[in-house]
N, C-alpha and C positions, 0 to 999 in steps of 0.2 A: 384491908384499906380499910380505911377509916371510914364514917360520913363523908367528915369534915372536907379529905383529898377526896373523893366523888365529885361533895356536892362543888368545888374550886373550879372542878376541871370543868361545870359547866360558867365558868363567868366568861364573860369576854374578855377578862385582858387576860384570862388563862388560854383565851383563844387566842388570839392576838398573835402572845408571845408563843406563843406554839407557832404559827403559821407565815411571820415574819420570814419576808425573807423568800419567801418558797412561789415561786410560780402555779400558779392555776390550777394545770397537769399534775406537779405534784400533787398539790392539793386535794385535788379530784385521785389519783392515784391511793392517797391514802384516807381517805375516806369508803372508797368503793372497799379498801381493806378493812378500815374495821367493820363494812354493816357485814361484808363473807364472815366475817369469827364472828359478827353479834350472829348474825343469822346460826354458824353452825351452834353457835353455843347457846339457842333458844331448843335446835332441833335437840343433839345431846342432853338437852332440860328433859326432853321433853319423852325419851327414848326409856330414860330411869325409870319412867313413868308406869312404861309396857308392865305390864302384869307378863312370866314367866308364859304363863295360861297361852299367852296371846305371841309373843317372842318363837315360843316352840311350835303353831303354827305355818311358820317363810321362816324355816334353817337356811333357808339359801340367801339373807339378808344378814351380812358379821354384823351383826347389835355390839358385839365387842368394840369392833371398833366408831362404829358412832354414838358411845357410853362411854367420853374423855372427862377427864376431868378440867382438866383447863386447856383452852388455845395460844400459844402463843404470838 
């Protein structure tokens, strides 16, 4: 993703084009999905930075499952 494509997504014209014809329920569902997706990305990224010594203290947690390359 280029810097331009990230910044253009925040422009009002892009938001309007993306949401035209969408009901409030659809809009809320999309934002809930996007918010949940972003939260998972943050948790995954944070897990990548936990030292192995700490990961080994909680072997019952499926750390490999928490660390993903991306969320679709």
